[in-house]
N, C-alpha and C positions, 0 to 999 in steps of 0.2 A: 787418632784414637790410641790410647795407651792400653797395652795388653800385658797381663801377668800370666806367666806360664807356670803350671803346677803339675809335676809328674815325678814319680820316684825313680824314673829311668833317665839318667843324665844324657845319653845319646839322643833320646827322643826329644828332650828339651832343646838340645843343640840344633837338631834338624828343624824343629818348629821355629826356633828363633831365626835361623837363616832364611827360612821360607817367608816368614812374616815380614822381616826387615827389608825384603826385596820390594815391598809395596810402599808407596809413598803415603798412603792413608792410614797405616798402622805402624806402631813402634812398640817393641818389647821393652818394658821398663824394669822388669825384674823376674826372678824365678823362685820356685819353692819346690822342695822334694816331698812334702807331706801337707796334710790339711792344716795343721797347726801353724806351719810356716806361711801358708797361704793367708790365713786370717791376719797374722801379724803384718805381712807384706801389704795387704790391702789398707791397713791402718796407716802404714808408713808412706806408701807410694800413690795411693788414690787412683788406681787404674780405672779405666772405663769398662773393661772386659776381663774376666778371669777365665782362661782356658784350663779346665780342671779335669785331671784324671779322677776316675771314680774309686779305684782300688789302690789305696796307699797305706803305709804304716803310720803309727802314732794317731792320726785322725784321718778317716776316709773322706772321700769327696762329698758324701751326703751330709755328714756332720759339719764339715767345713762350709758347705753352701748355706746351711741353716744359720751358722754363726755370722757369715758375711752378710746375708740378706737381712738379718736382724739388726746388725750394726750399720750397714751401708745399703739400704734398699735400692739405691740408684745404680749400684754396680751390677752389671749383667754377668751371668755365669753360663759358659758354654761347656757342656760335659763331654769328655772323651772316654770311650769305653772300648775295651779290646774284644768283648763278647756281646752278642745280642741277648743280654739278660733282661727280659721285659720287666720283671719285678724290680730289679735294681734300678733300671732307668726310670720306672714309674716313681720310685722313692726319690730319685734325684729331682724329677720334675716337681713332686710335692714339696721338696725342700726349697724350691725356688729357682731352679735352673731354667734358663730361657730356651735351651735347646740341647741336642746331644748328637754326637757323631761317632761312627765306628772308626777306630784307628786303622790306618792303612788306606784311607780314601785318597782321592786325588787332591792336588793343591787347589784346583778350582773349587771343589766342594768345600774345602776348608775356608777359603777366602769368601765365598758366597755366604757361608754360614756366619762368619764374623761380621760381614756387612749387614746381614739381616738382623742379627742380634744388636748391632750398634744402632739400628733404626728402631729398636724396640719390638721387633718381630720375632717369631719363633723360628728355630732352625731344627728340622727333624730329619734324621737319616731314614731313607725309604725302607731299608732292610729291617728296621726295628719299629717303625712307626705303627704298623698295623697291630702288632702284639701289644704295644704300650697303650694304644687307644682302647683295645679290648680290655686290657687290665684296668685302665682308668674307668671304663664304662662299667665293669663289674664292681669296682669300688664305689662308683656313683650310685649304682642300684642298691648296693649294700648300705650305704649311708642313708639313702632315701628310706629304706625299710627300717633302719634304726631310728630315723627321725619320726616316722609314723608311729613306731612302737613307743618312743619317748613321749610323743604328744598324747597318745592314748593313756599312758601311765600317768602323765601330769593331769589329764582330765579326771582319771579315776581318783587320784590323790586329792584333788580339789573337791570332788564330790564327797569323798570320804570325810574330809575336814568339815564340810557342811553338815553331813549326817551326824558326826561326832558332836558338833555344836548343838544341834537340835536335840540329840539324845541326852546330853548332859544337862541342858537347860530344862528339860521336861521334869525330871524329879526335883531339881532345885526349886522350880516354880511351885510345885506341889507342896514341898516341905515349907517353903516360905509362906505360902497361903495358909497352911495349917497353923504355923507359929503365930502369924498375925491374928488369925481367928481366936486362938486361945488367949493371946496377950490382951486383946481388946474386949473379949467377951467371956472371960473366965467365970465370972459370977453368974452369967446369964445362961451358960451352957450346962445341960445336965451331965451327970457322970457317964452315961452310956455314950453320948455324943463325943465327950472328951476321949474316952477309950478308943472309939472308932477313928478319931483324928490321929491319936497317938499311934495306933496300929498302922494306919495309912502312911504316916510319916516314917515309921520304922521300916515298912516295906519299900518305900522310896529310897531310904538310906541304903538298904540292902541292894537295890537295883543299881544305885549310883556306885556302890562299892564294886559290884560285878563288872560294870562298864569300865571303870578305871582299871580294875584288875586285868580285863581283856586287853586294854590298850597297852598296859605295861608288859604283858606277856608277848604281844605282837612286836613291841619294840625290842624285847630281848631276842626274839626269833630273828628279826631283821638284822640284829647286830651279830648273829651267829652263835647264840648260846641260850639255853633254857635254864642252866644251873640245876639240873635234876639231882635228886637225892634218893636213889633207888634202894628199896629194902623189901622184905617179905611182909605181907599184910593179908587180912581177911577181906576178900572181895565182897562177901556177903554182908559183913558189918559195914563196909564202905557204902554199899548200895542202900542199906537201911538208913545210914546217916544222911545220904543224899536225899532220900525221900523225906526225912524229918525236916530238912531245910525248908520244905514247902508246907509246913504245918499250917492248916487252915485254908490253903489255896486250892485244895482238892474238893472243896465243898461243891456238891452237885455234879461232880465228875465221876465217871465210872473208871476207877483206877484199880487195876489188878496187879498184885505183887506175887512173884514166883521167885523167892530168894532162897537159895540153897548154899550149903557150905562149899566154899571154894577159896583156895589161897593162891595169891598171885604175887608177882614181883614187879616193882616200879616205884615211882615217886608218888606215895599215897595221896598227898595233898593235891598234886597236879591231876591225878586220876580222878579224885573226888570232884574237882572243878569241872572236868570233862563230863562226868556223870550228871552233875547238876545242870550243865548246859544242855545235855540230851533231854532231860525232863522239862526244862524251861521251854525249849523249842516245841516239845509236844504240847505243852499247855498253851503256848502262844498261837500255834498254827493249827490246832485241832479242837473241835468241839465234841468229838466222839470219845470213845473209850481209849484208855492208855494202859499198856501192859509193860511192866518193868520186870526183867528177869536177870538173875545172877546165878551162874552155874558153871559147869565145864562141858566142853564138847571135844571128844577124842583126846581127853587129857589136858586141853587148853582152857584156862579160865576165860569167861566172857561175861559181859554185861550188855544187855540190849534194852532199848526203849522202842516200843511199837505204838503208833497212833493211827487214827483214821482221818488225818488231815488231807489237804489237797495234794500232797506229794510235791516232788520237784522234778522238772524235766531234766534229762541226762546232761544236756549241754550247760544248763544253768548250774547243775550240781557240780560239774567239773570246775566251773568258774569259781564257785564258792570255796571249793577245797584248795584250789591252786594258788589263789591270791587273797591277801587280807583286804584288798581294795575293791572287791566285787560284792554286790548285793543282789539278792533276788528281786527286791523292789526298793529302789533308792529314793523314791519320792517321799517327802515329809508328810504326805497324807496317807501312807500305807497303813494297813489295818492294825499291825502290831509294830512295836518298837524294836530296838536292838541294832547292833552294828553289823550283824551278819558275819561275825568273826568266829563263832563257836566251832564250826566244822573245820575251818582252816587251822585253828589252834589245836583241835582234837587230833587231826592228822599229824601235826608236827610233834605233839607230846607223845602220842602213841608210837610213832615210828622211832622217835629218839629213845623210847623205853624198850624197844625190841618187840613191840606189838604191832597191831594193824587196825585200821578203821574200815568197816564194811557197811555200805548203805544200800538197802534194797528199797527202792522208791518208785512209785507210779502215781501220776496225777489222779488216777481213777480209784486207788485203793489205799493211799496213805504211805507211810514209811516205817521201816525198821532200821534203826541205827544201832550198830553193834561195835563194841570195842573188844578186841582180843589182846590178852596180855600173856607174858611169859609166866609159866608156873613158878611157884615158890621153890627156892633151892632146898 
């Protein structure tokens, strides 16, 4: 068996060479003083085993082992270490080393290890094996936890894509149906029905626009930026504008407005989108009264929307706020549509604006969703 010696200490290399060459079954075919020389020597000499020091200049044993195993997977690496550093040894094993020994051991231990590695077996020094095994076990458990988390994230993303497809298809189908009806029956449909169809298609276009806007916003958040443009604005006017967005959709609903003068600072358009989403959620999830307030509390501007809907359980609420891929009800037969993104987006926008999101909810009495914003400068 051909052996390559790699150590930055020349006397150690000389001692190892003399010891190994005394055996008939092994032959030292070359030496190297660092990892880079080891990689080149393996290319040139084709050894069966590399006896590799772990701490060396230029390139250490871990990096050299990775390079050697990538280019010559058949070559075995036996690591030599001066200290029982469990983490370093574990890194060496992950890099591809077949075994490891503490320097200063007996010649019998060295030769037994070389023979074990030559047969494709592992060679583990008793003094450091326990620590390395524990280190590797911890790593395995950590990897298992990460694998479970990634699997769950993949599941949520797949489910999210399915929901997105369903939600985008619904308004498109409605718009297409209205267009087909008008195109083929224009002369047969009276003006009132035409206006109803046009209003319905317009509402579906607005819904589609909001859905796409939410997806684009989440994409920006995931990339690490919202591109906010903060400035001072009237929160009262913004609240009134958000209410007017739902012109005609409050019919038959008990909607109370309590809008007072308040000036805030933030990205006015983003804040308006958040306010609209608060109102949309109240309309979607509640058949009772809705109260919309805009004012100040202890000098801090706020806008709140209260409803008498079913509320949200605490654990589900946290899931909705923490991740864009969580839904209260992800089935395509749920009572109302929507991607379940509004609370996640609201939290991200408000916190990036220096504000905060507060939610007081109970399944027995409904919800109050409040945004707090920095006061105008």
